[in-house]
Structures are given as C-alpha cells and as structure tokens.
N, C-alpha and C positions, 0 to 999 in steps of 0.2 A: 782333587780333593774340593768343595764348594762348601759356600756359607749355608750353616745348619747341620753340616755332615755331624755323625757319631762317629768320634776318633777313639781309637782303643790302642794302648801300649801295652805291652805284657812285659811283665816282671817276672823275675824267678817264679814266685807261687800265687799268683794274682794278676788279676787285669786293672788299668786304671783307663778310664773313660772322661771323655770332654767334648764340649759343643765347639764346632768350628766356627770363628766368626770371619775367617777368611781375609783378615787384615794383619796376619801375623799373631795374632790372639786367639785364645781360646776362653771358655767358660767352664771351670770344674768346681768339684767339691775337693779342695785342696786337704792335704795333710791329716785325712781321718785317720788312716791307719796308725800314723806315726803319732798323732797327738790329739786325740779328739777334742780336746777343750781349746784348741786353736784352730780346728775345723772349719773352714768357711767356704761357701759358693764365691768364686773368686775369679777376676778376669787377668788371664796373666800372660806372656809371650810364651809361642809354642814351644819353645824351647825349654823353658822351664817345666812345663806338662812332660814334654818328651824325655829330657834328661840325657839325651844322645841315643836313644833308643827308636827303633824302627815304629812305623806308625800303620796302622790299617783302618780302615772305614767299615761301621756295621753294615748288615746286609738287609735289614728291615727297612721296607719301605717307610717313610715318614707320614703321619696322619695329617700334618700341618705344613703349612710353604714355610720356605727358608724363613720368611720375616717375621714369622710369627711364631717359629722355633727361637729365634734369637729374640725376640721380644718378652717369651716364657722364661729364656734361661736368664737374661738381664734384670727381670721382675724378682729374681730371687738372689741377688747380689747381696752379699753380708750375711744371709743365713748361717746361722751357728746352730743347727738342730741335727747333726751328723749321728748316726745310728748304723754299725754294720750291719746289722741284719735287716733294719726296717728302711734305711734311709743313706744309702750310700752313694757313691759317684754313678755307679750304673743305675740306681733308682732314679737320681736325678736326670740324667741324661734320656732314658726312655720317656720319663715324664714331659720333658721339654718336646720330645718328638712324637712320642705316641699316644700321650694323654694318660698313661699307666706306670705308676711307679713300681719296678719290679727289676729284679736283679738274678739273671740266669747263674751266674757263678754261686750267690748264695742259695738258689733252688737245687743246685747240683748237689752243693754242700750238705743241706739238710736232707735231702735224700738220701745221701750215702749215709749220712748218721743216724738216720731212722733203721737202717738196717746193722747198726751196730758197731760202726768199724772204727773205735776211740782211737787205740794207737795207731791203727795203718792210716785213718784218715788223717790224724795231726800230722802224719809225714807227707802227705798228699797235700793238704791244704793248712800249713803250719799256722799261718797268721789270718788269713779269713775266716779259719771256724775256730776260732780261741774259744768265744763265748758258748758256743753249740758244744764242743768239745766237753765243757766245763758243765753245762746246765741239760744236756740231753743225752750225748752219748756216753757217758758215765754212768748214767743211770740207768741207759737201756743194758748195757754191758753186765752191770751189776746184776741187774734182773735176771738175765739169762744166765749169768753163773749160779745163782742161788739154784738154778731148775737143774742145774748139771749133776751136782752133788759128787764131783770127782769122778764123773763117768767119763773114761777117755775116748771112746767113740766121739760123743757129742761135741767134747773140747776140741776133739782134731778137727771135727767139721767146722767149727768157728774160726779156727785158725787158717783152714784153707777158703772159707769165704771171706776172710778179710783179706788175704793176699790176693785172691784172685778180683776181687773188687776194687782194691788199690791199684793194680796193673791195669785194668780196664779204664779208669778213671784218667791214668795219666797218659793212656793212649788216646783219651778224649771222647770213649764210648758213652753212648747216651745214657740217662739215668734209669731207663726201665730196662733196657739191655743188661746192663750192670746188675742191677737187682736180679734179674733172671739168671746169669751166669753166676753169680754169688750163690744165690740160694740152691740153684741146681748142684754146683759144685760141693758146698758145705752139706748138704743132704747125701750126695754120693759118697764123700769121703767117711762121715759118719757111718753110713751102712756098711762101707768097705771095712774100715777099723772092727767096727761089730761083728761081721762074719769073720774077721779072722780071731777074734776073743771067743765066739760062742756059736759060729756056725750059722743056719738062717735066722735061728731064735736071735742071737745077738746082733744080726743086720737088721732085723725089724725093731728092735728093742734100741738101737743106735740111730734109726731114722726118727723113730716115734719120739724119743727124747729130745732130738735137734730142733725137730719141729714143733715141739710144744714149748721149746725154750724161745722159737721163734716169736710163737704167739704170743708169751709173756712179754718178751722184749716189745714187740710192737704195742699191746697195751701200756706198758709203762711209759714209753717213748709219747702215746698219745696224751697221757696225763700231764708227763713233763711239759709239752707244748703249751697245753691249756693253761699250765701255771705262769709260764714265761710269759705269754700273752696277755693273761689278767694282771701279771706284776712286772710290766716292761723295765724298770728301774733297778731290779734285782741283778 
C-alpha cells in the first residue's frame, strides 16, 4: 500500500473507504452510518479505520498524483456534510482520487431498488439502503402490487424476481446482469403459474400482467427519484 491509495474494509453489510497517508494514518469520512450528526472528514490511525479487519486497495487508477490526492483529502478535513446517498465515505475517496464523487455500492443498491426489491433488498443491504427502502422501494412495490389485483401468477413472478435478484447481488453479480436475471425469472414464473391456472391463455395473461406491473413500477420509481432529488432534506 502506498500514499494516496484507496483503502477498503468490508464489514458485514457495507464497505468503508479511506485515503492512505502512508504514515500509519488515513483520511476518511468517519461515523457516517452510525451517527450522521457526528460524521466528519477526519485523520485517524489506520487501526481505528480497519477495526481489526482485512484491508484491500481499490483497483481504479487515480487521475491525480499521490501528493495531489493527499492535498485534496486534507483540504476537506472537518467537513460535516455526510449524506448516505450523495456524500458518503466512498464518494469522498473517489473525489480525492478520480475527481468524481460517486459510490458504487449506492449505485448498485439504487439499481436493485428500482427493480422493486423492498423486502429482499433490505436483507441484502440492511444499513446502506435504509433511506432508499423508505422512499423508493416501498413506492415501487406498492405501485406494482396495485396492478396485480390479487392475480396469483403475477404475484408469484414478483416473489421469484426478488429472490433471484437478492441471490445475484449477494454473489457479486453486476447490476445489469442482475436486472436481466430478475426480469427473466419473474416473467417465466408468472407465465408458468398462469399456464397451470389457465393454459396458454393464462400464461399470456400472467406474463402480460407481470410486464405491465414492471412498467408501472418503473414509472413510479422515476417520479419518486425526482421527488427525492428535488427535496433532499426529506
């Protein structure tokens, strides 16, 4: 590990990120998940950051020199503007090294929620995605459920979709592939149950109902996402 490296520590349900100062200290956005009001960009001993867990380094090449990365990190010491979705520890590290404030774990979680995984995704990301679960996923799942009208085949498809997506994410499958697997499994399950209930016609109705619910859910998610962006303090 070298000065300016992206350090990553994996905890049970999330990853924590920091910039290595190569003198036994790191700079990170500390305490964000535990106490947002006390979250700060701070310089701490590496053992405080790792808490005894293994450390790995990020794989993306930096756009700045090590000295520039350190300068950028130290320039934000004391900052108290932590936001889980828009300014977390990974956003901070990527801004220091790449000049872009982004978080892969949040993007992955958001992508999963946009496909409607409220209960399953809470299990997969119980801490990282709490706010998303409340504001995006519940709205999406509710909007999908309204289109079902109790139709067994479509409801079964939803259940299969959520299960497949949760398993795929736990295995580290990419967001796009996870989406395809979930959608394919959901549609097939809905069609299969529909066929058992009403033959070819039932299968067609099952797939049609499931696809319509997906479309409605995506529309609802888009509206909810816009609302969150326009009202970030909610």
